N, C-alpha and C positions, 0 to 999 in steps of 0.2 A: 504494500500500500504506500503510495507516495504522499509526501507531506506537502501541504499547501503553504506557500510563502506569501508574506504580506510586505508591502513597501509603502513608504511615504516619501513624496517628493515636494520640497518646499524650502522656505527660509529656515535658517538655524533657529530663530526665535520660536518657531512652531514645532520643533522636533522633540522636545523633552518628553512629552507624554507618550509619543510613539516609540521612542527609544526605551522608555520605562516598561512598555508592554512587549518588548522583544521584537518589534517590527524593524525591518531593515530601513534605514534612513539615507536619503540622498539629498544633499543640500544644493539648492539652485536658487538663484535670484532672478535670472533672466532666461529667456527661451534658448539662447545660445548655450548657457550652462546646462540646461535641461537636455539639450540634444546630445550631449556627451553620454548621458545615461540611457537613452532610449534603446540602443541595440542590446545593452546588457539586461535591461528590464525584460525584453523579449526573449533573449537567450535563456535567462534563468526561469522563465515561465511562472511569473508571479500570478497568484490567483486573484488578489485584490491589490489595487494600487490607489492609495489615498493621495490626493494632491490639493494644493491650494487652487482656488477658483481661477486664478490668473493663468494656470497651466492646464486646466481641464480640457479645453478644446484641442490644444496641441497633442496631449496624450491620447485623447479619444480618436483624433484623426490618424495618429501614428498606428493605432491598433485596429483601424477600420477594416482591414482585410480579414480580421478574426471575428468580425461582428456576429457571424452565424454560430460561432463557438460560445460556450458558456463562460469561458475565462479568457482573458482577465476581465474583472470588473473594475472600472475606473470610477472612483467616487470623488467628486469635488467637495472640499471642506471649506466653509466660510472662515476666513481668518481676519476679516475686518467687519465692523458692524454694517457697512454698506452692502456686504455680500449676503447677509442673512435673508433668507426667503428665495434665493435664486433656485435652490433645489426644488422647492414647491412649485415654482413657475415652470421648471423643466418637466416635472411629473405631470402637471396640467396639460402641457403641450403634447406629451406622449399619449396621455389618455384621449385627448381630442383627436389625434391622428389615428389612434387605434379604433375608436368607436364612432368617430365623426361628430362628436358633440362634447361640450365641456360639462360633464356631470359633477364636477368638483367645485361648483359655484359656491362662493362664500358669502353668507349674509343675504342671499337671494333665494326666493322660493318660487 
């Protein structure tokens, strides 16, 4: 049975809790720095890759050819207060695409 590996990609200031949980951490502040890690993330077959929102689209696009596969799961983590709620917006868009209607309306009946 193979072990699933987890990774976090983002700034050093956001790595402490991930390191404490035993998750592999890759420090990057720019897309150029992140691009150094992309081939290794693919080669090591990480099951879940946590990342700051600023890197989410780049990671998602890099693994696009594996979209039909279950892994890796790329999860954007809000690291600034302005990023909170972006995940919920993303889920709403996916639901609307999947069923053709936004059934996750908030505060509307």
